[in-house]
Each structure stands twice: as structure tokens, then as C-alpha cells.
mmCIF file of the N, C-alpha and C atoms, coordinates in Angstrom:
data_MODEL
# 
_entry.id   MODEL 
# 
loop_
_atom_site.group_PDB 
_atom_site.id 
_atom_site.type_symbol 
_atom_site.label_atom_id 
_atom_site.label_alt_id 
_atom_site.label_comp_id 
_atom_site.label_asym_id 
_atom_site.label_entity_id 
_atom_site.label_seq_id 
_atom_site.pdbx_PDB_ins_code 
_atom_site.Cartn_x 
_atom_site.Cartn_y 
_atom_site.Cartn_z 
_atom_site.occupancy 
_atom_site.B_iso_or_equiv 
_atom_site.pdbx_formal_charge 
_atom_site.auth_seq_id 
_atom_site.auth_comp_id 
_atom_site.auth_asym_id 
_atom_site.auth_atom_id 
_atom_site.pdbx_PDB_model_num 
ATOM 1   N N  . MET A 1 1  ? 15.889 12.410 0.469   1.00 0.00 ? 1  MET A N  1 
ATOM 2   C CA . MET A 1 1  ? 15.411 13.618 1.089   1.00 0.00 ? 1  MET A CA 1 
ATOM 3   C C  . MET A 1 1  ? 14.786 13.250 2.420   1.00 0.00 ? 1  MET A C  1 
ATOM 4   N N  . LYS A 1 2  ? 14.926 14.118 3.375   1.00 0.00 ? 2  LYS A N  1 
ATOM 5   C CA . LYS A 1 2  ? 14.296 13.914 4.677   1.00 0.00 ? 2  LYS A CA 1 
ATOM 6   C C  . LYS A 1 2  ? 13.012 14.727 4.703   1.00 0.00 ? 2  LYS A C  1 
ATOM 7   N N  . VAL A 1 3  ? 11.952 14.089 5.158   1.00 0.00 ? 3  VAL A N  1 
ATOM 8   C CA . VAL A 1 3  ? 10.680 14.788 5.339   1.00 0.00 ? 3  VAL A CA 1 
ATOM 9   C C  . VAL A 1 3  ? 10.362 14.785 6.826   1.00 0.00 ? 3  VAL A C  1 
ATOM 10  N N  . GLN A 1 4  ? 9.772  15.872 7.285   1.00 0.00 ? 4  GLN A N  1 
ATOM 11  C CA . GLN A 1 4  ? 9.551  16.027 8.720   1.00 0.00 ? 4  GLN A CA 1 
ATOM 12  C C  . GLN A 1 4  ? 8.124  16.433 9.029   1.00 0.00 ? 4  GLN A C  1 
ATOM 13  N N  . ASN A 1 5  ? 7.708  16.075 10.228  1.00 0.00 ? 5  ASN A N  1 
ATOM 14  C CA . ASN A 1 5  ? 6.435  16.510 10.808  1.00 0.00 ? 5  ASN A CA 1 
ATOM 15  C C  . ASN A 1 5  ? 5.241  16.286 9.887   1.00 0.00 ? 5  ASN A C  1 
ATOM 16  N N  . ILE A 1 6  ? 5.096  15.072 9.408   1.00 0.00 ? 6  ILE A N  1 
ATOM 17  C CA . ILE A 1 6  ? 3.937  14.733 8.584   1.00 0.00 ? 6  ILE A CA 1 
ATOM 18  C C  . ILE A 1 6  ? 2.751  14.547 9.525   1.00 0.00 ? 6  ILE A C  1 
ATOM 19  N N  . LYS A 1 7  ? 1.778  15.439 9.382   1.00 0.00 ? 7  LYS A N  1 
ATOM 20  C CA . LYS A 1 7  ? 0.613  15.383 10.256  1.00 0.00 ? 7  LYS A CA 1 
ATOM 21  C C  . LYS A 1 7  ? -0.584 14.743 9.554   1.00 0.00 ? 7  LYS A C  1 
ATOM 22  N N  . ASP A 1 8  ? -0.658 14.870 8.238   1.00 0.00 ? 8  ASP A N  1 
ATOM 23  C CA . ASP A 1 8  ? -1.767 14.303 7.470   1.00 0.00 ? 8  ASP A CA 1 
ATOM 24  C C  . ASP A 1 8  ? -1.242 13.107 6.681   1.00 0.00 ? 8  ASP A C  1 
ATOM 25  N N  . ILE A 1 9  ? -1.251 11.954 7.325   1.00 0.00 ? 9  ILE A N  1 
ATOM 26  C CA . ILE A 1 9  ? -0.701 10.736 6.736   1.00 0.00 ? 9  ILE A CA 1 
ATOM 27  C C  . ILE A 1 9  ? -1.467 10.356 5.474   1.00 0.00 ? 9  ILE A C  1 
ATOM 28  N N  . GLU A 1 10 ? -2.775 10.483 5.510   1.00 0.00 ? 10 GLU A N  1 
ATOM 29  C CA . GLU A 1 10 ? -3.599 10.126 4.356   1.00 0.00 ? 10 GLU A CA 1 
ATOM 30  C C  . GLU A 1 10 ? -3.230 10.968 3.135   1.00 0.00 ? 10 GLU A C  1 
ATOM 31  N N  . LYS A 1 11 ? -3.084 12.266 3.334   1.00 0.00 ? 11 LYS A N  1 
ATOM 32  C CA . LYS A 1 11 ? -2.710 13.153 2.229   1.00 0.00 ? 11 LYS A CA 1 
ATOM 33  C C  . LYS A 1 11 ? -1.298 12.836 1.739   1.00 0.00 ? 11 LYS A C  1 
ATOM 34  N N  . PHE A 1 12 ? -0.385 12.521 2.650   1.00 0.00 ? 12 PHE A N  1 
ATOM 35  C CA . PHE A 1 12 ? 0.980  12.155 2.271   1.00 0.00 ? 12 PHE A CA 1 
ATOM 36  C C  . PHE A 1 12 ? 0.958  10.941 1.339   1.00 0.00 ? 12 PHE A C  1 
ATOM 37  N N  . PHE A 1 13 ? 0.171  9.917  1.689   1.00 0.00 ? 13 PHE A N  1 
ATOM 38  C CA . PHE A 1 13 ? 0.123  8.724  0.851   1.00 0.00 ? 13 PHE A CA 1 
ATOM 39  C C  . PHE A 1 13 ? -0.597 8.981  -0.476  1.00 0.00 ? 13 PHE A C  1 
ATOM 40  N N  . LYS A 1 14 ? -1.523 9.933  -0.513  1.00 0.00 ? 14 LYS A N  1 
ATOM 41  C CA . LYS A 1 14 ? -2.149 10.308 -1.791  1.00 0.00 ? 14 LYS A CA 1 
ATOM 42  C C  . LYS A 1 14 ? -1.095 10.910 -2.719  1.00 0.00 ? 14 LYS A C  1 
ATOM 43  N N  . VAL A 1 15 ? -0.217 11.742 -2.149  1.00 0.00 ? 15 VAL A N  1 
ATOM 44  C CA . VAL A 1 15 ? 0.869  12.321 -2.944  1.00 0.00 ? 15 VAL A CA 1 
ATOM 45  C C  . VAL A 1 15 ? 1.795  11.208 -3.436  1.00 0.00 ? 15 VAL A C  1 
ATOM 46  N N  . VAL A 1 16 ? 2.173  10.291 -2.548  1.00 0.00 ? 16 VAL A N  1 
ATOM 47  C CA . VAL A 1 16 ? 3.039  9.167  -2.924  1.00 0.00 ? 16 VAL A CA 1 
ATOM 48  C C  . VAL A 1 16 ? 2.373  8.333  -4.022  1.00 0.00 ? 16 VAL A C  1 
ATOM 49  N N  . ASP A 1 17 ? 1.089  8.038  -3.871  1.00 0.00 ? 17 ASP A N  1 
ATOM 50  C CA . ASP A 1 17 ? 0.374  7.236  -4.870  1.00 0.00 ? 17 ASP A CA 1 
ATOM 51  C C  . ASP A 1 17 ? 0.312  7.950  -6.224  1.00 0.00 ? 17 ASP A C  1 
ATOM 52  N N  . GLY A 1 18 ? 0.339  9.278  -6.202  1.00 0.00 ? 18 GLY A N  1 
ATOM 53  C CA . GLY A 1 18 ? 0.293  10.060 -7.436  1.00 0.00 ? 18 GLY A CA 1 
ATOM 54  C C  . GLY A 1 18 ? 1.641  10.213 -8.120  1.00 0.00 ? 18 GLY A C  1 
ATOM 55  N N  . CYS A 1 19 ? 2.682  9.703  -7.514  1.00 0.00 ? 19 CYS A N  1 
ATOM 56  C CA . CYS A 1 19 ? 4.015  9.801  -8.107  1.00 0.00 ? 19 CYS A CA 1 
ATOM 57  C C  . CYS A 1 19 ? 4.145  8.813  -9.260  1.00 0.00 ? 19 CYS A C  1 
ATOM 58  N N  . ALA A 1 20 ? 4.869  9.212  -10.294 1.00 0.00 ? 20 ALA A N  1 
ATOM 59  C CA . ALA A 1 20 ? 5.041  8.379  -11.487 1.00 0.00 ? 20 ALA A CA 1 
ATOM 60  C C  . ALA A 1 20 ? 6.038  7.249  -11.258 1.00 0.00 ? 20 ALA A C  1 
ATOM 61  N N  . GLY A 1 21 ? 7.090  7.527  -10.516 1.00 0.00 ? 21 GLY A N  1 
ATOM 62  C CA . GLY A 1 21 ? 8.147  6.539  -10.303 1.00 0.00 ? 21 GLY A CA 1 
ATOM 63  C C  . GLY A 1 21 ? 8.096  5.924  -8.920  1.00 0.00 ? 21 GLY A C  1 
ATOM 64  N N  . LYS A 1 22 ? 9.158  5.211  -8.621  1.00 0.00 ? 22 LYS A N  1 
ATOM 65  C CA . LYS A 1 22 ? 9.267  4.527  -7.337  1.00 0.00 ? 22 LYS A CA 1 
ATOM 66  C C  . LYS A 1 22 ? 9.567  5.541  -6.230  1.00 0.00 ? 22 LYS A C  1 
ATOM 67  N N  . VAL A 1 23 ? 8.920  5.366  -5.089  1.00 0.00 ? 23 VAL A N  1 
ATOM 68  C CA . VAL A 1 23 ? 9.177  6.173  -3.894  1.00 0.00 ? 23 VAL A CA 1 
ATOM 69  C C  . VAL A 1 23 ? 9.459  5.194  -2.769  1.00 0.00 ? 23 VAL A C  1 
ATOM 70  N N  . GLU A 1 24 ? 10.599 5.355  -2.121  1.00 0.00 ? 24 GLU A N  1 
ATOM 71  C CA . GLU A 1 24 ? 11.010 4.406  -1.096  1.00 0.00 ? 24 GLU A CA 1 
ATOM 72  C C  . GLU A 1 24 ? 11.220 5.098  0.244   1.00 0.00 ? 24 GLU A C  1 
ATOM 73  N N  . LEU A 1 25 ? 10.921 4.364  1.299   1.00 0.00 ? 25 LEU A N  1 
ATOM 74  C CA . LEU A 1 25 ? 11.217 4.780  2.664   1.00 0.00 ? 25 LEU A CA 1 
ATOM 75  C C  . LEU A 1 25 ? 12.475 4.043  3.090   1.00 0.00 ? 25 LEU A C  1 
ATOM 76  N N  . VAL A 1 26 ? 13.459 4.775  3.605   1.00 0.00 ? 26 VAL A N  1 
ATOM 77  C CA . VAL A 1 26 ? 14.681 4.156  4.105   1.00 0.00 ? 26 VAL A CA 1 
ATOM 78  C C  . VAL A 1 26 ? 14.520 3.963  5.603   1.00 0.00 ? 26 VAL A C  1 
ATOM 79  N N  . THR A 1 27 ? 14.616 2.720  6.050   1.00 0.00 ? 27 THR A N  1 
ATOM 80  C CA . THR A 1 27 ? 14.466 2.417  7.478   1.00 0.00 ? 27 THR A CA 1 
ATOM 81  C C  . THR A 1 27 ? 15.760 2.746  8.215   1.00 0.00 ? 27 THR A C  1 
ATOM 82  N N  . GLY A 1 28 ? 15.699 2.728  9.524   1.00 0.00 ? 28 GLY A N  1 
ATOM 83  C CA . GLY A 1 28 ? 16.879 2.965  10.345  1.00 0.00 ? 28 GLY A CA 1 
ATOM 84  C C  . GLY A 1 28 ? 17.980 1.948  10.105  1.00 0.00 ? 28 GLY A C  1 
ATOM 85  N N  . GLU A 1 29 ? 17.598 0.762  9.629   1.00 0.00 ? 29 GLU A N  1 
ATOM 86  C CA . GLU A 1 29 ? 18.571 -0.293 9.344   1.00 0.00 ? 29 GLU A CA 1 
ATOM 87  C C  . GLU A 1 29 ? 19.114 -0.197 7.930   1.00 0.00 ? 29 GLU A C  1 
ATOM 88  N N  . GLY A 1 30 ? 18.610 0.762  7.142   1.00 0.00 ? 30 GLY A N  1 
ATOM 89  C CA . GLY A 1 30 ? 19.079 0.934  5.771   1.00 0.00 ? 30 GLY A CA 1 
ATOM 90  C C  . GLY A 1 30 ? 18.265 0.183  4.734   1.00 0.00 ? 30 GLY A C  1 
ATOM 91  N N  . ASP A 1 31 ? 17.220 -0.530 5.175   1.00 0.00 ? 31 ASP A N  1 
ATOM 92  C CA . ASP A 1 31 ? 16.345 -1.214 4.227   1.00 0.00 ? 31 ASP A CA 1 
ATOM 93  C C  . ASP A 1 31 ? 15.497 -0.182 3.491   1.00 0.00 ? 31 ASP A C  1 
ATOM 94  N N  . ARG A 1 32 ? 15.086 -0.515 2.291   1.00 0.00 ? 32 ARG A N  1 
ATOM 95  C CA . ARG A 1 32 ? 14.232 0.371  1.502   1.00 0.00 ? 32 ARG A CA 1 
ATOM 96  C C  . ARG A 1 32 ? 12.893 -0.302 1.259   1.00 0.00 ? 32 ARG A C  1 
ATOM 97  N N  . LEU A 1 33 ? 11.826 0.408  1.655   1.00 0.00 ? 33 LEU A N  1 
ATOM 98  C CA . LEU A 1 33 ? 10.464 -0.098 1.469   1.00 0.00 ? 33 LEU A CA 1 
ATOM 99  C C  . LEU A 1 33 ? 9.763  0.712  0.382   1.00 0.00 ? 33 LEU A C  1 
ATOM 100 N N  . ASN A 1 34 ? 9.126  0.030  -0.545  1.00 0.00 ? 34 ASN A N  1 
ATOM 101 C CA . ASN A 1 34 ? 8.392  0.683  -1.618  1.00 0.00 ? 34 ASN A CA 1 
ATOM 102 C C  . ASN A 1 34 ? 7.113  1.296  -1.047  1.00 0.00 ? 34 ASN A C  1 
ATOM 103 N N  . LEU A 1 35 ? 7.057  2.625  -0.976  1.00 0.00 ? 35 LEU A N  1 
ATOM 104 C CA . LEU A 1 35 ? 5.889  3.284  -0.382  1.00 0.00 ? 35 LEU A CA 1 
ATOM 105 C C  . LEU A 1 35 ? 4.674  3.302  -1.290  1.00 0.00 ? 35 LEU A C  1 
ATOM 106 N N  . LYS A 1 36 ? 4.821  2.867  -2.533  1.00 0.00 ? 36 LYS A N  1 
ATOM 107 C CA . LYS A 1 36 ? 3.657  2.777  -3.407  1.00 0.00 ? 36 LYS A CA 1 
ATOM 108 C C  . LYS A 1 36 ? 2.895  1.476  -3.160  1.00 0.00 ? 36 LYS A C  1 
ATOM 109 N N  . SER A 1 37 ? 3.478  0.564  -2.415  1.00 0.00 ? 37 SER A N  1 
ATOM 110 C CA . SER A 1 37 ? 2.825  -0.678 -2.031  1.00 0.00 ? 37 SER A CA 1 
ATOM 111 C C  . SER A 1 37 ? 1.970  -0.416 -0.793  1.00 0.00 ? 37 SER A C  1 
ATOM 112 N N  . LYS A 1 38 ? 0.705  -0.751 -0.859  1.00 0.00 ? 38 LYS A N  1 
ATOM 113 C CA . LYS A 1 38 ? -0.185 -0.544 0.292   1.00 0.00 ? 38 LYS A CA 1 
ATOM 114 C C  . LYS A 1 38 ? 0.284  -1.342 1.506   1.00 0.00 ? 38 LYS A C  1 
ATOM 115 N N  . LEU A 1 39 ? 0.762  -2.547 1.283   1.00 0.00 ? 39 LEU A N  1 
ATOM 116 C CA . LEU A 1 39 ? 1.260  -3.349 2.391   1.00 0.00 ? 39 LEU A CA 1 
ATOM 117 C C  . LEU A 1 39 ? 2.449  -2.662 3.055   1.00 0.00 ? 39 LEU A C  1 
ATOM 118 N N  . SER A 1 40 ? 3.374  -2.153 2.259   1.00 0.00 ? 40 SER A N  1 
ATOM 119 C CA . SER A 1 40 ? 4.532  -1.440 2.821   1.00 0.00 ? 40 SER A CA 1 
ATOM 120 C C  . SER A 1 40 ? 4.095  -0.182 3.563   1.00 0.00 ? 40 SER A C  1 
ATOM 121 N N  . GLN A 1 41 ? 3.069  0.495  3.034   1.00 0.00 ? 41 GLN A N  1 
ATOM 122 C CA . GLN A 1 41 ? 2.571  1.692  3.715   1.00 0.00 ? 41 GLN A CA 1 
ATOM 123 C C  . GLN A 1 41 ? 2.073  1.331  5.108   1.00 0.00 ? 41 GLN A C  1 
ATOM 124 N N  . TYR A 1 42 ? 1.274  0.284  5.201   1.00 0.00 ? 42 TYR A N  1 
ATOM 125 C CA . TYR A 1 42 ? 0.720  -0.114 6.494   1.00 0.00 ? 42 TYR A CA 1 
ATOM 126 C C  . TYR A 1 42 ? 1.801  -0.600 7.449   1.00 0.00 ? 42 TYR A C  1 
ATOM 127 N N  . VAL A 1 43 ? 2.709  -1.414 6.946   1.00 0.00 ? 43 VAL A N  1 
ATOM 128 C CA . VAL A 1 43 ? 3.780  -1.948 7.794   1.00 0.00 ? 43 VAL A CA 1 
ATOM 129 C C  . VAL A 1 43 ? 4.686  -0.830 8.281   1.00 0.00 ? 43 VAL A C  1 
ATOM 130 N N  . SER A 1 44 ? 5.098  0.046  7.369   1.00 0.00 ? 44 SER A N  1 
ATOM 131 C CA . SER A 1 44 ? 6.022  1.120  7.764   1.00 0.00 ? 44 SER A CA 1 
ATOM 132 C C  . SER A 1 44 ? 5.366  2.080  8.746   1.00 0.00 ? 44 SER A C  1 
ATOM 133 N N  . MET A 1 45 ? 4.103  2.407  8.524   1.00 0.00 ? 45 MET A N  1 
ATOM 134 C CA . MET A 1 45 ? 3.439  3.343  9.419   1.00 0.00 ? 45 MET A CA 1 
ATOM 135 C C  . MET A 1 45 ? 3.125  2.708  10.760  1.00 0.00 ? 45 MET A C  1 
ATOM 136 N N  . ALA A 1 46 ? 2.847  1.423  10.783  1.00 0.00 ? 46 ALA A N  1 
ATOM 137 C CA . ALA A 1 46 ? 2.605  0.748  12.062  1.00 0.00 ? 46 ALA A CA 1 
ATOM 138 C C  . ALA A 1 46 ? 3.850  0.797  12.936  1.00 0.00 ? 46 ALA A C  1 
ATOM 139 N N  . ASN A 1 47 ? 5.017  0.718  12.322  1.00 0.00 ? 47 ASN A N  1 
ATOM 140 C CA . ASN A 1 47 ? 6.268  0.756  13.067  1.00 0.00 ? 47 ASN A CA 1 
ATOM 141 C C  . ASN A 1 47 ? 6.678  2.164  13.478  1.00 0.00 ? 47 ASN A C  1 
ATOM 142 N N  . ILE A 1 48 ? 6.334  3.159  12.674  1.00 0.00 ? 48 ILE A N  1 
ATOM 143 C CA . ILE A 1 48 ? 6.816  4.524  12.917  1.00 0.00 ? 48 ILE A CA 1 
ATOM 144 C C  . ILE A 1 48 ? 5.763  5.395  13.588  1.00 0.00 ? 48 ILE A C  1 
ATOM 145 N N  . PHE A 1 49 ? 4.519  5.238  13.169  1.00 0.00 ? 49 PHE A N  1 
ATOM 146 C CA . PHE A 1 49 ? 3.438  6.132  13.560  1.00 0.00 ? 49 PHE A CA 1 
ATOM 147 C C  . PHE A 1 49 ? 2.895  5.734  14.920  1.00 0.00 ? 49 PHE A C  1 
ATOM 148 N N  . SER A 1 50 ? 3.067  6.609  15.907  1.00 0.00 ? 50 SER A N  1 
ATOM 149 C CA . SER A 1 50 ? 2.593  6.243  17.238  1.00 0.00 ? 50 SER A CA 1 
ATOM 150 C C  . SER A 1 50 ? 1.708  7.301  17.881  1.00 0.00 ? 50 SER A C  1 
ATOM 151 N N  . ASN A 1 51 ? 1.975  8.582  17.658  1.00 0.00 ? 51 ASN A N  1 
ATOM 152 C CA . ASN A 1 51 ? 1.219  9.617  18.377  1.00 0.00 ? 51 ASN A CA 1 
ATOM 153 C C  . ASN A 1 51 ? 0.476  10.574 17.441  1.00 0.00 ? 51 ASN A C  1 
ATOM 154 N N  . GLY A 1 52 ? 0.164  10.156 16.210  1.00 0.00 ? 52 GLY A N  1 
ATOM 155 C CA . GLY A 1 52 ? -0.577 11.018 15.295  1.00 0.00 ? 52 GLY A CA 1 
ATOM 156 C C  . GLY A 1 52 ? 0.303  11.884 14.430  1.00 0.00 ? 52 GLY A C  1 
ATOM 157 N N  . GLU A 1 53 ? 1.604  11.762 14.540  1.00 0.00 ? 53 GLU A N  1 
ATOM 158 C CA . GLU A 1 53 ? 2.522  12.589 13.759  1.00 0.00 ? 53 GLU A CA 1 
ATOM 159 C C  . GLU A 1 53 ? 3.800  11.804 13.511  1.00 0.00 ? 53 GLU A C  1 
ATOM 160 N N  . ILE A 1 54 ? 4.365  11.983 12.323  1.00 0.00 ? 54 ILE A N  1 
ATOM 161 C CA . ILE A 1 54 ? 5.642  11.341 12.014  1.00 0.00 ? 54 ILE A CA 1 
ATOM 162 C C  . ILE A 1 54 ? 6.711  12.420 12.046  1.00 0.00 ? 54 ILE A C  1 
ATOM 163 N N  . PRO A 1 55 ? 7.664  12.335 12.977  1.00 0.00 ? 55 PRO A N  1 
ATOM 164 C CA . PRO A 1 55 ? 8.639  13.408 13.131  1.00 0.00 ? 55 PRO A CA 1 
ATOM 165 C C  . PRO A 1 55 ? 9.613  13.534 11.960  1.00 0.00 ? 55 PRO A C  1 
ATOM 166 N N  . GLU A 1 56 ? 10.175 12.422 11.459  1.00 0.00 ? 56 GLU A N  1 
ATOM 167 C CA . GLU A 1 56 ? 11.130 12.513 10.355  1.00 0.00 ? 56 GLU A CA 1 
ATOM 168 C C  . GLU A 1 56 ? 11.271 11.170 9.654   1.00 0.00 ? 56 GLU A C  1 
ATOM 169 N N  . LEU A 1 57 ? 11.305 11.218 8.332   1.00 0.00 ? 57 LEU A N  1 
ATOM 170 C CA . LEU A 1 57 ? 11.511 10.031 7.505   1.00 0.00 ? 57 LEU A CA 1 
ATOM 171 C C  . LEU A 1 57 ? 12.527 10.358 6.428   1.00 0.00 ? 57 LEU A C  1 
ATOM 172 N N  . GLU A 1 58 ? 13.263 9.349  5.990   1.00 0.00 ? 58 GLU A N  1 
ATOM 173 C CA . GLU A 1 58 ? 14.100 9.525  4.813   1.00 0.00 ? 58 GLU A CA 1 
ATOM 174 C C  . GLU A 1 58 ? 13.388 8.854  3.656   1.00 0.00 ? 58 GLU A C  1 
ATOM 175 N N  . ILE A 1 59 ? 13.132 9.637  2.617   1.00 0.00 ? 59 ILE A N  1 
ATOM 176 C CA . ILE A 1 59 ? 12.397 9.188  1.442   1.00 0.00 ? 59 ILE A CA 1 
ATOM 177 C C  . ILE A 1 59 ? 13.306 9.334  0.225   1.00 0.00 ? 59 ILE A C  1 
ATOM 178 N N  . ILE A 1 60 ? 13.234 8.361  -0.674  1.00 0.00 ? 60 ILE A N  1 
ATOM 179 C CA . ILE A 1 60 ? 13.957 8.446  -1.941  1.00 0.00 ? 60 ILE A CA 1 
ATOM 180 C C  . ILE A 1 60 ? 12.931 8.397  -3.062  1.00 0.00 ? 60 ILE A C  1 
ATOM 181 N N  . ALA A 1 61 ? 12.927 9.432  -3.888  1.00 0.00 ? 61 ALA A N  1 
ATOM 182 C CA . ALA A 1 61 ? 12.092 9.458  -5.093  1.00 0.00 ? 61 ALA A CA 1 
ATOM 183 C C  . ALA A 1 61 ? 13.051 9.554  -6.276  1.00 0.00 ? 61 ALA A C  1 
ATOM 184 N N  . TYR A 1 62 ? 12.761 8.819  -7.332  1.00 0.00 ? 62 TYR A N  1 
ATOM 185 C CA . TYR A 1 62 ? 13.683 8.700  -8.450  1.00 0.00 ? 62 TYR A CA 1 
ATOM 186 C C  . TYR A 1 62 ? 13.376 9.634  -9.617  1.00 0.00 ? 62 TYR A C  1 
ATOM 187 N N  . GLU A 1 63 ? 12.156 10.133 -9.692  1.00 0.00 ? 63 GLU A N  1 
ATOM 188 C CA . GLU A 1 63 ? 11.763 11.011 -10.792 1.00 0.00 ? 63 GLU A CA 1 
ATOM 189 C C  . GLU A 1 63 ? 11.730 12.462 -10.308 1.00 0.00 ? 63 GLU A C  1 
ATOM 190 N N  . PRO A 1 64 ? 12.322 13.385 -11.081 1.00 0.00 ? 64 PRO A N  1 
ATOM 191 C CA . PRO A 1 64 ? 12.344 14.801 -10.660 1.00 0.00 ? 64 PRO A CA 1 
ATOM 192 C C  . PRO A 1 64 ? 10.964 15.370 -10.360 1.00 0.00 ? 64 PRO A C  1 
ATOM 193 N N  . GLU A 1 65 ? 9.950  14.999 -11.165 1.00 0.00 ? 65 GLU A N  1 
ATOM 194 C CA . GLU A 1 65 ? 8.606  15.541 -10.914 1.00 0.00 ? 65 GLU A CA 1 
ATOM 195 C C  . GLU A 1 65 ? 8.032  14.995 -9.610  1.00 0.00 ? 65 GLU A C  1 
ATOM 196 N N  . ASP A 1 66 ? 8.420  13.785 -9.243  1.00 0.00 ? 66 ASP A N  1 
ATOM 197 C CA . ASP A 1 66 ? 7.961  13.209 -7.976  1.00 0.00 ? 66 ASP A CA 1 
ATOM 198 C C  . ASP A 1 66 ? 8.603  13.924 -6.793  1.00 0.00 ? 66 ASP A C  1 
ATOM 199 N N  . ILE A 1 67 ? 9.871  14.262 -6.927  1.00 0.00 ? 67 ILE A N  1 
ATOM 200 C CA . ILE A 1 67 ? 10.553 15.037 -5.877  1.00 0.00 ? 67 ILE A CA 1 
ATOM 201 C C  . ILE A 1 67 ? 9.837  16.359 -5.689  1.00 0.00 ? 67 ILE A C  1 
ATOM 202 N N  . GLY A 1 68 ? 9.467  16.993 -6.800  1.00 0.00 ? 68 GLY A N  1 
ATOM 203 C CA . GLY A 1 68 ? 8.731  18.257 -6.732  1.00 0.00 ? 68 GLY A CA 1 
ATOM 204 C C  . GLY A 1 68 ? 7.404  18.110 -6.014  1.00 0.00 ? 68 GLY A C  1 
ATOM 205 N N  . LYS A 1 69 ? 6.675  17.020 -6.287  1.00 0.00 ? 69 LYS A N  1 
ATOM 206 C CA . LYS A 1 69 ? 5.389  16.779 -5.615  1.00 0.00 ? 69 LYS A CA 1 
ATOM 207 C C  . LYS A 1 69 ? 5.580  16.631 -4.111  1.00 0.00 ? 69 LYS A C  1 
ATOM 208 N N  . LEU A 1 70 ? 6.614  15.887 -3.717  1.00 0.00 ? 70 LEU A N  1 
ATOM 209 C CA . LEU A 1 70 ? 6.868  15.665 -2.292  1.00 0.00 ? 70 LEU A CA 1 
ATOM 210 C C  . LEU A 1 70 ? 7.310  16.954 -1.604  1.00 0.00 ? 70 LEU A C  1 
ATOM 211 N N  . VAL A 1 71 ? 8.139  17.740 -2.275  1.00 0.00 ? 71 VAL A N  1 
ATOM 212 C CA . VAL A 1 71 ? 8.586  19.023 -1.718  1.00 0.00 ? 71 VAL A CA 1 
ATOM 213 C C  . VAL A 1 71 ? 7.392  19.955 -1.560  1.00 0.00 ? 71 VAL A C  1 
ATOM 214 N N  . ASN A 1 72 ? 6.528  20.016 -2.580  1.00 0.00 ? 72 ASN A N  1 
ATOM 215 C CA . ASN A 1 72 ? 5.320  20.868 -2.491  1.00 0.00 ? 72 ASN A CA 1 
ATOM 216 C C  . ASN A 1 72 ? 4.436  20.431 -1.331  1.00 0.00 ? 72 ASN A C  1 
ATOM 217 N N  . PHE A 1 73 ? 4.269  19.126 -1.144  1.00 0.00 ? 73 PHE A N  1 
ATOM 218 C CA . PHE A 1 73 ? 3.478  18.639 -0.022  1.00 0.00 ? 73 PHE A CA 1 
ATOM 219 C C  . PHE A 1 73 ? 4.056  19.141 1.299   1.00 0.00 ? 73 PHE A C  1 
ATOM 220 N N  . MET A 1 74 ? 5.370  19.017 1.455   1.00 0.00 ? 74 MET A N  1 
ATOM 221 C CA . MET A 1 74 ? 5.997  19.432 2.700   1.00 0.00 ? 74 MET A CA 1 
ATOM 222 C C  . MET A 1 74 ? 5.856  20.936 2.922   1.00 0.00 ? 74 MET A C  1 
ATOM 223 N N  . MET A 1 75 ? 5.972  21.728 1.865   1.00 0.00 ? 75 MET A N  1 
ATOM 224 C CA . MET A 1 75 ? 5.857  23.190 1.999   1.00 0.00 ? 75 MET A CA 1 
ATOM 225 C C  . MET A 1 75 ? 4.428  23.599 2.340   1.00 0.00 ? 75 MET A C  1 
ATOM 226 N N  . GLU A 1 76 ? 3.443  22.934 1.720   1.00 0.00 ? 76 GLU A N  1 
ATOM 227 C CA . GLU A 1 76 ? 2.043  23.276 1.966   1.00 0.00 ? 76 GLU A CA 1 
ATOM 228 C C  . GLU A 1 76 ? 1.582  22.845 3.346   1.00 0.00 ? 76 GLU A C  1 
ATOM 229 N N  . ASN A 1 77 ? 2.204  21.825 3.900   1.00 0.00 ? 77 ASN A N  1 
ATOM 230 C CA . ASN A 1 77 ? 1.759  21.270 5.178   1.00 0.00 ? 77 ASN A CA 1 
ATOM 231 C C  . ASN A 1 77 ? 2.697  21.592 6.312   1.00 0.00 ? 77 ASN A C  1 
ATOM 232 N N  . ASP A 1 78 ? 3.444  22.649 6.176   1.00 0.00 ? 78 ASP A N  1 
ATOM 233 C CA . ASP A 1 78 ? 4.397  23.048 7.211   1.00 0.00 ? 78 ASP A CA 1 
ATOM 234 C C  . ASP A 1 78 ? 3.699  23.718 8.367   1.00 0.00 ? 78 ASP A C  1 
# 
């Protein structure tokens, strides 16, 4: 799933941390980073986050309830 215009990075990672299964960020090179890892969170955001907002990311969540949590986050923060 593609997520766009994440303005509250801290809240986004709280949602990711609350997911039951694996949540991955797909990089432009096709690599997958485990977003539940704090190190991966810092590394991925250092590379992507530059002006206080993340325009678009490709995220893979494996559990249906986790997809629902991420979709709800995006709808509430639109």
C-alpha cells in the first residue's frame, strides 16, 4: 500500500509499533526495511524525511488488522 503526506511521524510510528505483524518499508531500490525495528525507523526516516513531511512511502503489512490500523491512520490524518 502507498501512504502519502505523513505529517505526524511520531504518531505514524506509534501505529506501526502497535501492529501485530511485520510492517515493511519498500525502498526505491526494492529493499524491504522492517519498520518495527527502531534502527530501521531512524535510518529510513533520515534518508526520506527532509522538510517535516513524508510525501509518499510504499508500506507492506502482512496482517489484515494491521492494514486496517494503517488505513485508519491515513484517513484520520488526511
